N, C-alpha and C positions, 0 to 999 in steps of 0.2 A: 504493499500499500504506500503510495507516494504523497508528498504534501503534508505529512504529519508534523505538527509543531507542539512544543512544550515550553512553558516558562518555569525557570527554576529560581526560587526565592530562598536566600540563605542567611544564616546568622554568622556574619563574617567575624564577630567578636570571639568565636570559639576556635580554639587551636585545631581541633580535629575536623573542622567543617570543610576546609579546603580539600583534604584527601577524599572525604566522602562526596563532595561535590564533583571532583574529578571522575570518581567511579560512576556516578549517576550519568554525567555528561558522556563519558566514553561509551557506556552501554547504550544510551539513547541514540547517539550518533551512529553507532554500529548498526542499530536497528532501523536506520533511515529517517530518524527524527531530525528536525531542525530545533536546536535548543536556544532559547532566548534567556537573557539575564540582564538585570538592571546594570547600567553603565558603571555606577560607582561600586557595585559589588564585583564586577569583572576586574576592576583595577586592583581591588584588595585580594582577589583570589587567583588572578592570572590563569584563566582557563582558555586553552586554545580551542578554536573551532566553534565558539559561542557567538551568537549575534547580540550586540548590545542594543537595548531599548530603554526608553525613558517616557515618563508622563503617564496620564490616566489610560492611554490605549495600549499599554504594554503587553496586555494579555489578549487583545482583540484577535480573534481567529484561532487561538491555540486550542489544542484538544484537551489539554489538562495543565493545571498549575501545581507544581511540586513545592511544598514549603519544608525546607530542611533546617530544623531548629526546634524551639519550644512553642508554646502557645502564642507568645508574643510575636514570633516570626509568621505563624499561621494567620494571626489577625492582620498583620501587615500585608500578607499575601492576599487576604480576602478583599482588601481595598482595591486590588487590581483584578481579581477574579470575578467579583460581583458584577461590575458593569459589563464585563465581557460575556457573562453568563457561562463561565467556564468552570468545570468541576475542579475542586481543590483537594489535594491529598497532602496530609501532614506526615512528615517522617520525623520522629522525635529524637532530639539530641539533648533534651532538657531533663529535669528531674521527674516532673509528673507528665507533662504533655498530654493533658486530658483530651484536647481536641484532635490530637494526632491519631491517625489510623495505623501507622506502622512504626516499628522500632528500627533503629539503625543496624541492629544485629541481623535483621532480615532484609537487608538492602537489596541483595540479588533477587530475592523472591518478589519484592515490591516492584522493582523495575520490570521484571518479567511480566507481572500482572498488568502493568501499564502498557507494555508493548503489546500484549495479547488482548488488551481491552477487558481483562477479567476483573471487573469491578462494577459495583452498582453505585447509584447517585442518590443521596438523600437531599431533599430541599429543607433547609434550616430557616425558620422564621427570623427575620430581622426587625429592627425598629427605626423608624424615622423620627427625627426630633427637630422641632422648630422653637427657636428662642424669639419671644416678642418683648417689645418695650413700647408702652403707650399704644398698644393695640397693633403695632406694625412689626412684621417679621425683620430680625436683624441677623439671624444666623440659621442655617439649615444644615443638618448632618445626619448620620445614621450609625448603627452599631450592630454587630452580631451578638455580642454578649450582653452589654448593658450601657445604659446612659446613667450617669450619676451627678447629682447636684450636691456639692460638698463645701464645707467651710474652708476658706483659704488660709486661715491663721488658727493655730492650735488653741490660743487663749480665748477665742470667740465662738460663740454658739449662733447657729442660724435660727431665725424665726420663719417657719414655712407654713403655707396653707397648701394642703393637697386636695386634688379634686379627681373624681372619676366621672367621665361623660358629662362634663359641665356642672356637676353637682358637688358642692363643697363637702368633704369628708371629715377632715380634722385639721386642727392647727396645733403645732408644737414646736418647742425648742429642741434642736437636735444637731448632730454633726453632719447630717445630710440625708439624702434619699436615693435609693438605687431603684431604677426601672429596668427590669431585665427580661431576657427571653428565656424560654426553656433551655436553650444551649447555654446561656450565661447563668443558669440557676446553680451550677457547680463552681462558679467563679466568685466574683466580689459579693453577689447576693448571698451566696452560701456562707461566706465569712461574716456577713452582717446578721446572720441568723435566719435566712430564708430557706424555704423548702427545696429539696431536690425535685425537679420536674423532668419526667422522661421526655426526650426530644421530639417524640411523635405527638405529644400533647400540644395542642394549639392554645396558647394562653400567654398573658402578660403578667409580670410579677412587679409589685411595688413593696420595697423593703426599707423602712426607716433605719437610720444608723444612730444608735445610742440616743433615742428619743426620750425626752422628759415629759411623759404623758400617760394617763391612765389607759388610753386606747392608742396603741401604736404596734399592732401586730403585722407581720408580713402578710400581704394579700395577694391572691391569685384571681385574676379577672379575665373576662372574655377577650379574645384576640381582636375583636371589633371595638373594644373600648378605647377611649382616649384618656390618658393619664396626664395630669397637669400638676406642676409644682410652682408655686408663686412665692417670690421672696417678699417678706414683709420687713421693711428696713426703714429707719428714720435718718440715717446718716447719708453722706454724699457717695460713699462706697458700700457695696453690698457685702464685701468680704466673702463672696461665694464664687466658686468656679464650676464649670461644666466639663465633665470628662466623657469621652466616647470611646469605649473599649480600653480605657486606660491609656490611650494613645494620643487622642487629639484633645487639647485643653484650651479653654477660653474663659477669660474672666467675665462674670455676669454683671450687668449693669444694675443699679438699684431699682427695685420693683419689677425685675425681669419675671416673665412668665415662660416656663418651659413645658411644651406639650410633646408628649411621646405617644406614638401610634404604631400599628403594624406597618412594617416597611413595604414599600412598593415592589422591591426586588428581594428574593431570598438569596442566601448563599448556598451553593451546591457543594456538598462535601462527598468525596468519593470514598467508598467503603469496599475493601477487598473481599469481603464475605457478605453474602446476602443476610440482612438482619433477621433475627428471629421474630416471628409474628407476635410473640408474647413479650417482646422487649428484653429477651434474654441477653442479647448482645450488650445492651446498655448496663444491665445488671453485672455482667462479668467485667465490663470496663470500670464500674464503680469499685468492685471488689479488688481488682488488680491495681488501679491507680492510687486508691486510698489505703491499700493494705488492710482491708477489712477482715476481722476474724470470722471465719466461716466453718470452723471445726465444731461438729455436733457434740452432744453431751456423752455420746458413746465413742467419740474419737473419729467418727466418719467425717470426711470433708463434705462441703457442699456438692463437689463434683461426684463423689461416691454415691451420695443420696440421690442425685438425679439419675444415676444409672439404674437404680433399683426402684425408681418411682413407677 
């Protein structure tokens, strides 16, 4: 098959990244792929035979985007894969790499699956965010994991009003609020006390951070709902910042209103194995990535119990 292209996104700060990137590139080139890479990464890794690309259209027309690194690298790669509607496959070099589908120890198998097209594609719900001031939009962005409104200084607390579908829900002093997707339920929202939501569940999450209020539980709402966080401030500076996936940050003006809704475009995640219809694949991922204890009271492991079910 001719005309096949892939975009490789890497974590150039890791010492072992260059060797693994060379292996992936050599195997894909041998299989007839054209391999693209961001220009600045190419300078850092010195990979022969790779086509330099830059800008928002870096992944346009590629068959797959490969993210070699941790979850941060995958989130960066998602910014290129999403507008191109290209499947994204994470290869973990990090400690947890919850979003990654493959481990670097299985690199040969992973590349072989890419070449053979032996993978499925999951659509992951995203969120779009609009920041308004005085009723006018001043910023638009999106996120795969979460959008968070947080205090900018440790010594200050934010006063926030939260809404669901245009109806005021509660007002509290807090360190911030996380608005997350099911994919992001195991990230910042989880650290803030939110629930783990299986990725095939369509929903939005709102999780207050260290809220001083009688009613401040994490909430799971309809994917059609619109979540809103409004800053209540009396000073000239809000002291609040907006983060999208922990990567894109902007200072929020006083009185800003942040609206979060289901994203217009999903992120496509490539999976090397077809997902279990009962969600078993995600359960296994939770156990493996978080090191959960699954030994039964008679000494049987979860896997042994499943064999005899």
